N, C-alpha and C positions, 0 to 999 in steps of 0.2 A: 635177341643172339646177341651173344658176345663177340668181340672183334675176333677172337679165336676161332670160335663156330663158323663165323663168316668165311675167314679164309680156309676153313676145311673144305668148304663147298665151292669157294671161287678164289683164284688166284689174286683177283683185285677187284675195284670197283667198275673198270672197264668189262671185265669179265661178266660181272653180274648184268650189267646195262645190255651187254650182248645177248645173255640167256634171256633175259626180259624181253627184248624184240622178238626172238626166236619164239618165245611162249606166246606172245600176242599174235604173231603170225600163225602158229599152228592153231591157236583157240578160236581166234576171230577171222579167219582167213580159209582155213581148210574145210571148217564146216558148211561154208558157201559152196564151196566147189564139190563138196559131198552131196549137197542137197540137188544140186543141179544135175549131177551125175545119175541120183538115184529117181529124178524124175522121167528119165527115159529119153526119147528123142524127139519127142513134141515141143517144140518152142514155147508154147503157151504154157504148158505143164511146167517147164523149167522155169520161166519168168515166175509163175506163182509159186513154185517152191521156195525161191530167193527171197520173193518179198515175205512169205509167210515167216521164213526164218528170221527176217529183220523185224516183222512185227511180234513174233512169239518171245525174242529176246529170251531165248534158252541157251541155244547153241552158239548165240551171238551176244557179247556183250557191249551195248554202246557205251556205258562206262567206260570200260577199258580201253576201248576205242577213242573216245575223247580224251581220256589220260594220256594217251600216247602221242595224240595228235598237239596236244598242248606243250608235251616235252619236246616235240619236235620243232616246235617254235623259236627255241632257243638251243637246240642241241643237232650238230649238224649229221653226225651218224642217225640219229633218230629220225631226222628228216629226210635223210637217204631212205632209209628204210620203209617209212611211211609212202614216199614217192613210188617206190619199186613194188609196193603192195597195192597201192591206188591203181598202179598202171594193170597190175595183175588182175583185181577186181573189175576193172573196167573191161579188159580183155574178155573176161568171162561173160558180162554183160553184152559186149559187142558181138560175141559168138551166138549168144542167145536171139540178137535182133536179126543176126544172119539168118538164123534157123527159122524165123518169122518171115524171111523174104527180103529183108533191106541189106543194100550193098554198100560195100566200103565206106566211104565218109558218113552215109547216112546210118548206118548201123553203130559207127562210133559215135556220133555224135548223139543219137538216142541213149545210148550206153552211158555217156557224161552226164546227160541230163538227168537220168535215172539215177545214176549214183550220187551226182551232188546234191540232189532232192534228198536221198536218203541220209546223207551226211548232213546236211543242213537240218534235218529233224532234230539231230544231237545236238548241233553247233549253235543252234537257236534256241535250245531246251524247250521245245516245242512240248506241251505237256496236253496229249489226248489220250484217252481210254483206248485200250487194245479193242474195244468194240467199236468205238468211232473209228479207228483206224480200218478196220476190217469192212465197215460200211461205206468208207472213203475208197477202198481200194478198186472197186469197178471204175470209178470216175479218173483215178489216176491211171489204170490199165489202159482205158481208152484213148487218154491224153497221151499217154508215152508211145503207146503202139499204133493207133489209129484202128484198134479193132475193139468190139465188145468181148468182154472178157468170156471164154466158153463156158456155158452153163455148165459142163460136167465138172468145172472148176470152182463153181460159185459156192457150191454147198461146203466147202472148207474156207471161205473166206468173208463170209456177210451174208447181208440180204440179198436175196434173189431177184431178178428183173421182174417186174410187174406184167410186161407184155407178154413173158412166156416163149420168146424166141431162143431157138438153139445155136450153138455153134458160133465161131467168131464171125464178126461182120465189121467190113472195112468201113469207116467212116470219112474216109477222103477217096476221091476218084484218082485213078492212074495218072492223068493230067494233073492233078495237084503233087505227085512225086517229083523229085529232082531226076535229070537224065542218069540213066545208069542203075535206078534202083528196081529190084526185081519182085518188090512188094506186090502182092495180089490183091 
């Protein structure tokens, strides 16, 4: 692109960078919110829809996310945008955990752990096949939620449980939960 052509589209470099951050938000965060909204009202379906979006890497680009995060390490305006988007994404996850019965800080911390885990996959450049990630999903799901992943959601995620049990099952007892948690 020539300099003249550049200024036809953007008044200056700052406008270009602002547009780039807006594009990143629209293409890498809005699809997460849409996937959750389209999953209906069931918290389990919402969480699996979001995880599936991350694993499929079609509506979400981990490379784009990583590039913006790298940029944010040395640019204050990019860092502000990344912080705002991270808060938005964590709030989305916290709402899902609330739907699963976790209250307040319990939902918030689970959301942060799930989100930091996902960002860590890309920050650490972990290379696993899509199938391997799908196969591990039921284990991650159980660790993050305390539930077995519902069987009706397993068909879209990888290997099916060998024991044939159906529905979500808590792996912790009520006594293991912090005060104020509504988890069942």
